[in-house]
C-alpha positions as CSV (number, residue, x, y, z in Angstrom):
1,M,-2.6,-28.6,9.0
2,G,1.0,-27.7,9.7
3,T,3.2,-29.3,12.3
4,N,5.7,-27.8,14.6
5,R,9.2,-27.4,12.9
6,D,12.3,-26.5,14.9
7,G,14.1,-24.6,12.1
8,S,17.3,-26.1,13.3
9,H,19.0,-25.0,10.1
10,L,18.8,-21.5,11.2
11,D,21.7,-21.8,13.5
12,I,24.0,-21.0,10.6
13,G,25.1,-17.3,11.2
14,V,23.3,-17.3,14.7
15,T,26.0,-17.5,17.5
16,D,24.3,-15.6,20.3
17,E,22.5,-17.8,22.8
18,A,20.0,-14.9,23.4
19,D,19.1,-15.1,19.7
20,R,18.5,-18.7,19.8
21,A,16.4,-18.4,22.8
22,L,14.4,-15.7,21.0
23,R,13.9,-17.8,18.0
24,A,12.7,-20.7,20.1
25,E,10.3,-18.5,22.0
26,V,8.8,-16.7,18.9
27,H,8.5,-20.0,17.1
28,R,6.4,-21.3,20.0
29,V,4.2,-18.3,19.9
30,A,3.8,-18.8,16.1
31,V,2.9,-22.4,16.6
32,E,0.5,-22.1,19.5
33,V,-1.0,-18.6,18.9
34,I,-0.4,-17.2,15.5
35,R,-0.9,-20.0,13.2
36,P,-4.4,-21.1,14.8
37,A,-5.6,-17.4,14.8
38,A,-4.4,-17.1,11.1
39,R,-6.3,-20.2,10.0
40,A,-9.4,-19.1,11.7
41,L,-9.2,-15.6,10.4
42,D,-8.6,-16.9,6.7
43,S,-11.9,-18.8,6.9
44,M,-14.1,-16.1,8.3
45,A,-16.4,-13.7,6.6
46,P,-14.6,-10.3,6.2
47,R,-16.8,-8.4,8.7
48,D,-16.2,-11.2,11.3
49,R,-12.4,-10.5,11.4
50,I,-12.8,-7.2,12.9
51,A,-15.6,-7.8,15.1
52,P,-15.1,-7.9,19.1
53,G,-13.5,-11.1,20.1
54,S,-11.8,-11.8,16.8
55,P,-8.4,-13.8,17.0
56,F,-6.9,-10.7,15.3
57,F,-7.0,-8.8,18.5
58,E,-5.8,-11.6,20.7
59,V,-2.7,-12.1,18.6
60,M,-1.9,-8.2,18.4
61,T,-2.2,-8.1,22.2
62,T,-0.1,-11.2,22.7
63,L,2.7,-9.7,20.7
64,R,2.5,-6.4,22.5
65,Q,2.5,-8.2,25.9
66,L,5.6,-10.1,25.0
67,D,7.4,-6.8,24.0
68,Y,8.2,-8.0,20.5
69,H,7.4,-4.5,19.1
70,R,10.1,-3.1,21.1
71,I,12.7,-5.3,19.4
72,V,12.2,-3.5,16.1
73,L,12.2,0.0,17.6
74,P,15.1,2.3,18.3
75,P,15.9,3.2,21.8
76,E,14.4,6.7,21.5
77,A,11.1,5.1,20.7
78,G,11.0,2.8,23.5
79,G,13.3,0.1,22.1
80,P,16.0,-1.8,23.9
81,A,18.6,0.6,25.6
82,E,21.2,-1.2,23.6
83,P,19.9,-1.4,19.9
84,V,19.5,-5.1,18.9
85,G,21.5,-6.3,15.8
86,A,19.9,-7.1,12.4
87,I,20.2,-10.9,12.9
88,T,18.0,-10.5,16.1
89,Q,15.4,-8.4,14.1
90,S,15.6,-10.7,11.1
91,I,14.8,-13.8,13.5
92,L,11.8,-12.1,14.8
93,L,10.6,-11.0,11.4
94,E,11.2,-14.5,10.0
95,E,9.5,-16.4,12.7
96,L,6.4,-14.1,12.4
97,G,6.3,-14.6,8.7
98,W,6.5,-18.3,9.3
99,G,3.5,-18.1,11.4
100,S,1.5,-15.7,9.3
101,L,2.2,-13.2,6.5
102,G,-1.0,-11.4,7.2
103,L,-0.4,-11.1,11.1
104,A,3.1,-10.2,10.7
105,T,2.2,-7.6,8.3
106,A,-0.4,-6.2,10.8
107,F,2.4,-6.1,13.5
108,L,4.6,-4.2,11.3
109,V,2.3,-1.4,9.9
110,D,1.2,-0.9,13.5
111,L,4.7,0.2,14.3
112,L,5.3,2.4,11.3
113,P,3.8,5.5,12.6
114,V,5.9,5.1,15.8
115,I,9.1,4.7,13.9
116,A,8.2,7.8,11.9
117,I,7.6,9.8,14.9
118,A,10.8,8.7,16.6
119,D,12.7,10.0,13.6
120,F,10.8,13.2,12.9
121,G,8.3,13.9,15.4
122,S,8.4,16.8,18.1
123,D,9.1,16.1,21.7
124,E,5.3,17.0,22.2
125,L,4.1,14.4,19.8
126,K,6.6,11.8,21.3
127,S,5.1,12.3,24.8
128,E,1.5,12.6,23.9
129,L,1.2,9.8,21.3
130,M,4.4,7.8,20.9
131,T,5.2,6.9,24.3
132,P,1.7,5.7,25.4
133,W,1.4,3.8,22.1
134,V,4.6,1.9,22.7
135,D,3.7,1.2,26.3
136,D,0.1,0.0,25.4
137,T,-0.6,-3.7,26.0
138,T,-4.3,-3.6,25.6
139,G,-4.8,-2.8,21.9
140,A,-5.8,0.8,22.4
141,F,-3.6,1.8,19.7
142,H,-3.1,0.4,16.2
143,G,-1.4,1.8,13.1
144,C,-1.7,1.5,9.4
145,W,0.3,2.8,6.4
146,A,-2.2,4.8,4.2
147,I,0.0,5.2,1.0
148,T,-1.9,3.5,-1.7
149,E,-4.9,5.0,-3.6
150,P,-7.3,3.5,-6.0
151,D,-5.6,5.0,-9.0
152,H,-2.1,5.2,-7.4
153,G,-0.5,2.1,-6.3
154,S,3.0,1.3,-7.5
155,D,3.2,4.9,-8.7
156,A,4.8,5.8,-5.4
157,L,8.0,3.7,-6.4
158,T,8.5,5.8,-9.6
159,L,10.6,8.6,-8.0
160,R,13.4,8.2,-10.4
161,D,11.4,7.8,-13.6
162,P,11.6,11.0,-15.8
163,A,8.4,9.8,-17.6
164,A,6.5,9.8,-14.3
165,A,6.8,13.6,-13.9
166,D,2.9,13.7,-14.3
167,Y,1.8,11.7,-11.4
168,G,-1.9,12.2,-12.2
169,R,-4.4,13.5,-10.0
170,A,-4.1,12.7,-6.3
171,Q,-7.0,11.0,-4.5
172,L,-6.1,12.4,-1.1
173,V,-5.4,16.0,-1.2
174,A,-4.0,18.3,1.6
175,T,-5.3,21.9,1.7
176,R,-3.6,24.4,3.7
177,T,-5.6,25.8,6.6
178,E,-4.8,27.8,9.9
179,G,-2.6,25.6,12.1
180,G,-2.5,22.6,9.9
181,W,-4.1,20.7,6.8
182,L,-7.5,19.6,5.8
183,L,-7.4,16.0,4.2
184,T,-10.1,15.2,1.5
185,G,-10.2,12.1,-0.5
186,Q,-9.5,8.4,0.1
187,K,-7.2,5.6,0.1
188,S,-7.6,2.2,-1.5
189,A,-9.4,-0.9,-0.4
190,W,-6.1,-2.7,0.3
191,V,-4.7,-0.5,3.2
192,S,-3.5,-3.3,5.7
193,S,-5.2,-2.9,9.0
194,G,-7.2,-0.1,7.7
195,P,-10.6,-1.2,9.0
196,I,-9.4,-1.4,12.6
197,A,-6.4,1.1,12.8
198,T,-6.8,4.0,15.4
199,H,-3.9,6.0,13.6
200,A,-2.6,6.1,10.2
201,A,0.7,7.1,8.8
202,V,-0.8,9.0,5.8
203,H,0.6,10.2,2.5
204,A,-1.2,13.1,0.9
205,R,-0.5,15.6,-1.8
206,A,-0.7,19.5,-1.3
207,G,-2.5,20.2,-4.6
208,A,-4.2,17.4,-6.6
209,D,-1.9,17.8,-9.7
210,G,1.6,18.1,-7.9
211,G,4.5,15.8,-7.9
212,P,6.9,14.2,-5.4
213,I,7.9,17.5,-3.9
214,D,4.4,18.3,-3.1
215,G,3.8,15.3,-0.9
216,L,3.0,15.5,2.8
217,F,3.5,12.7,5.4
218,G,1.9,12.8,8.8
219,I,0.1,10.9,11.6
220,V,-3.7,11.1,11.5
221,D,-6.0,10.2,14.3
222,L,-8.7,8.0,12.6
223,D,-11.2,8.4,15.5
224,Q,-12.1,11.9,14.5
225,P,-15.0,13.5,12.6
226,G,-14.7,13.1,8.9
227,V,-12.9,9.9,8.8
228,G,-15.0,7.0,7.2
229,R,-14.2,3.4,6.5
230,G,-15.2,1.1,3.8
231,P,-16.1,-2.7,4.1
232,V,-13.4,-5.2,4.9
233,A,-12.0,-6.3,1.6
234,D,-12.4,-9.9,0.5
235,M,-9.0,-10.7,-0.8
236,L,-7.2,-13.7,-2.4
237,G,-4.7,-14.1,0.4
238,V,-3.2,-12.2,3.4
239,R,-6.9,-12.4,4.7
240,D,-5.8,-12.5,8.3
241,D,-4.8,-8.8,8.2
242,P,-8.1,-6.8,7.6
243,Q,-7.7,-4.4,4.6
244,G,-10.1,-1.6,3.6
245,E,-10.8,1.8,2.3
246,I,-10.2,5.0,4.4
247,F,-12.2,8.1,3.5
248,F,-11.3,11.6,4.5
249,S,-13.8,14.5,4.5
250,E,-12.0,17.7,5.5
251,V,-10.1,15.8,8.3
252,F,-7.8,18.1,10.3
253,L,-4.1,17.4,10.4
254,P,-2.4,19.7,12.7
255,D,1.1,21.0,12.0
256,A,2.4,19.1,14.9
257,A,1.4,15.9,13.4
258,V,2.9,16.7,10.1
259,L,6.3,14.8,10.1
260,V,7.4,15.7,6.5
261,P,5.8,18.8,5.0
262,P,5.9,19.5,1.2
263,G,9.2,20.4,-0.2
264,S,12.5,19.0,-1.5
265,F,13.0,16.6,1.4
266,H,9.7,14.8,0.8
267,P,11.1,12.5,-2.2
268,M,14.2,11.7,-0.3
269,F,12.3,10.7,2.9
270,L,9.8,8.5,0.7
271,D,12.9,6.9,-0.9
272,Q,14.5,6.0,2.4
273,L,11.2,4.9,4.0
274,L,10.8,2.5,1.1
275,C,14.3,1.1,1.8
276,L,13.3,0.4,5.3
277,T,10.1,-1.3,4.5
278,S,11.6,-3.3,1.7
279,S,14.5,-4.7,3.8
280,V,12.0,-5.6,6.6
281,I,9.3,-7.3,4.5
282,A,12.2,-9.3,2.8
283,N,12.6,-11.1,6.1
284,V,9.0,-11.7,6.6
285,A,9.0,-13.3,3.0
286,V,11.9,-15.6,4.0
287,G,9.5,-17.0,6.8
288,V,6.9,-17.6,4.3
289,A,9.3,-19.5,2.0
290,R,10.6,-21.6,4.9
291,A,7.1,-22.4,6.1
292,A,6.3,-23.8,2.7
293,F,9.6,-25.9,2.4
294,E,9.0,-27.4,5.7
295,E,5.5,-28.5,4.8
296,A,6.8,-29.9,1.6
297,L,9.6,-31.8,3.4
298,A,7.3,-33.1,6.1
299,F,4.7,-34.3,3.6
300,A,7.3,-35.9,1.2
301,R,8.7,-37.9,4.1
302,S,5.3,-39.4,5.0
303,R,3.5,-39.6,1.7
304,V,4.0,-43.0,0.1
305,Q,3.6,-43.6,-3.6
306,G,5.2,-46.1,-5.8
307,G,6.0,-48.3,-2.8
308,A,8.0,-45.8,-0.9
309,P,7.9,-42.1,0.7
310,I,8.0,-39.7,-2.2
311,A,11.0,-38.2,-0.6
312,R,12.9,-41.2,-1.8
313,H,12.1,-40.5,-5.5
314,K,14.8,-38.5,-7.1
315,N,12.6,-35.9,-8.8
316,I,11.2,-34.9,-5.4
317,Q,14.7,-35.0,-3.9
318,L,15.9,-32.4,-6.5
319,T,12.7,-30.3,-5.9
320,L,13.2,-30.3,-2.1
321,Y,16.9,-29.4,-2.4
322,A,16.1,-26.5,-4.8
323,M,13.5,-25.2,-2.3
324,F,16.0,-25.5,0.5
325,E,18.6,-23.6,-1.5
326,R,16.2,-20.7,-2.2
327,V,15.3,-20.4,1.4
328,E,19.0,-20.2,2.5
329,T,19.8,-17.8,-0.2
330,A,16.8,-15.6,0.5
331,R,17.7,-15.4,4.1
332,A,21.3,-14.6,3.7
333,Y,20.6,-11.6,1.2
334,A,17.6,-10.4,3.6
335,R,19.8,-10.2,6.6
336,A,22.5,-8.6,4.8
337,A,20.2,-5.9,3.3
338,L,18.4,-5.3,6.7
339,G,21.8,-4.8,8.4
340,F,23.0,-2.4,5.7
341,T,19.6,-0.3,5.7
342,R,19.6,-0.2,9.5
343,A,23.1,1.2,9.6
344,N,22.8,3.6,6.7
345,L,19.4,5.4,7.1
346,P,19.9,9.1,7.7
347,G,20.1,9.9,11.4
348,A,21.1,6.1,12.2
349,S,24.7,7.2,12.9
350,P,26.9,10.4,12.4
351,T,28.6,8.6,9.3
352,A,25.2,7.3,7.8
353,S,25.2,8.1,4.0
354,G,21.7,6.8,3.2
355,A,20.3,3.3,2.5
356,S,20.7,2.0,-0.9
357,P,17.5,1.8,-2.9
358,R,18.8,-0.8,-5.3
359,H,20.0,-3.1,-2.6
360,A,16.8,-2.8,-0.5
361,R,14.4,-3.2,-3.5
362,A,16.5,-6.2,-4.6
363,A,16.0,-7.7,-1.2
364,Q,12.3,-7.4,-1.5
365,I,12.3,-8.7,-5.2
366,L,14.4,-11.6,-4.5
367,T,12.8,-12.8,-1.4
368,K,9.3,-12.4,-2.7
369,R,10.0,-14.2,-6.0
370,L,11.7,-17.1,-4.1
371,A,8.9,-17.4,-1.6
372,F,6.4,-17.8,-4.3
373,D,8.7,-20.3,-6.2
374,V,9.0,-22.3,-3.0
375,A,5.3,-22.2,-2.3
376,H,4.6,-23.2,-5.9
377,D,6.8,-26.2,-5.7
378,A,5.5,-27.2,-2.2
379,L,2.1,-27.3,-3.7
380,Q,3.2,-29.4,-6.5
381,V,4.8,-31.7,-4.1
382,H,1.6,-31.9,-2.2
383,G,-0.5,-32.8,-5.3
384,A,-4.2,-32.7,-5.0
385,I,-4.3,-32.5,-1.3
386,G,-2.4,-29.3,-1.4
387,L,-5.5,-27.7,-3.3
388,H,-7.8,-28.4,-0.4
389,R,-8.9,-25.5,1.7
390,D,-7.9,-27.3,4.9
391,S,-4.4,-27.6,3.7
392,L,-1.8,-25.1,5.2
393,I,0.0,-25.1,1.9
394,E,-3.0,-23.8,0.1
395,K,-3.1,-20.7,2.3
396,L,0.7,-20.4,2.1
397,F,0.5,-20.4,-1.8
398,R,-2.2,-17.7,-1.8
399,D,-0.2,-15.6,0.7
400,A,3.0,-16.0,-1.4
401,R,1.1,-14.9,-4.6
402,C,0.0,-11.8,-2.9
403,L,3.7,-11.0,-2.0
404,L,4.4,-10.5,-5.7
405,I,2.0,-7.4,-5.7
406,E,1.9,-5.9,-2.3
407,D,4.2,-3.0,-1.5
408,G,4.7,-2.5,-5.0
409,T,4.8,-5.2,-7.8
410,L,8.0,-6.7,-8.6
411,E,8.3,-5.2,-12.0
412,V,8.0,-1.7,-10.7
413,L,10.3,-2.4,-7.9
414,A,12.9,-3.8,-10.4
415,L,12.6,-0.7,-12.7
416,D,13.2,1.6,-9.7
417,A,16.3,-0.3,-8.6
418,A,17.5,-0.3,-12.4
419,R,17.1,3.5,-12.5
420,D,19.1,3.9,-9.4
421,L,21.8,1.7,-10.8
422,I,21.9,3.8,-14.0
423,D,21.9,7.1,-12.3
424,N,24.0,6.4,-9.2
425,Y,26.1,3.2,-9.5
426,E,29.8,3.8,-9.2
427,S,32.1,1.5,-7.3
428,D,28.9,0.3,-5.5
429,T,28.5,3.6,-3.4
430,Y,25.5,5.6,-2.6
431,D,25.9,9.4,-1.8
432,A,22.7,10.5,-0.1
433,E,23.9,14.3,-0.4
434,E,24.2,14.0,-4.1
435,M,20.8,12.2,-4.5
436,M,19.4,15.0,-2.3
437,A,20.7,17.7,-4.7
438,K,19.1,15.9,-7.7
439,W,15.7,16.5,-6.3
């Protein structure tokens, strides 16, 4: 089992006393609430993770009651009147990731529909759905991000690939009807929080054989006729966030809930949405990396081999230093990418020119890769005990491995960033209007 780490090295770059107080509070919640629940959920049968009384719901309610969700929301969505800085958000995301990758993911996908409504929703939708959602402290609302399909996973990231003009046949198709759209098809078994979500931020395609401009994005009430759920998936890692299929049988999506209709803006919207999610999950990945490093350091200090704690052996010292270096490097880039993305998303400020796909993708690639490298080395430092199911490092290793695939494989993310470089790099600028014209 893991022990309480104070993360004192995080004071680098943190000068605000309020940020330090926030870090201490979220860390306490991670130690006392998140980690025990994550360990329990990880060991449960899939169906038990979503049963009444599951620790999952306790954690989600606790985070809501502490108003942590407001920290990552803009003022117009119920966030602080004075928007918090990237470092403050990074601290929250990292500590949640330190506590549990799965529960941090559930916390974030819950808010994705709210953030989308804040940016693109009508005043009516904000009043009827967004406001009560943000104010809820009982768990009456929970969101998910329904983008991936059984035959379409990382395909969503190939917007810049000329060879990807044929996207293949969509598995969730939107058909125009009076006053809205009818959704028919399904999303894959790895929709995070899919089995328990009340609403979904849904990507569908108007016409089964269309391309990016035929995409549609809207908020779907999942508690309506025609919606079905598959069983909770039994995954290798991130088991503390229930995942599962969502089925749609002529589910009505009113025009008022369609935030981005089919058209030339849809690819641009998707590109910028992926910039936001990439920069956010990068900071969560730093928390996973730090958790693995701290477990290895504590173990190396206490484990005696060869007549001394293994931390006194030079090979272990070099391993621990390399792990520390990776964590610090990952944090520095993740915070920079989050700050840049927040400041440059369209609508964020009058001078915003668009978040940079290559920088956001690089943040996700770098931090995920380093998190896995650190978890791998941490398991090696632990030796055989690290392979035991009761060892925290065993869970961290499985979760870190999942990071290399979720939200797009690292290979596809890198190819997308490379195409952005090839097409748009000049003096390291990014012109959103120019990109828009290319669509």
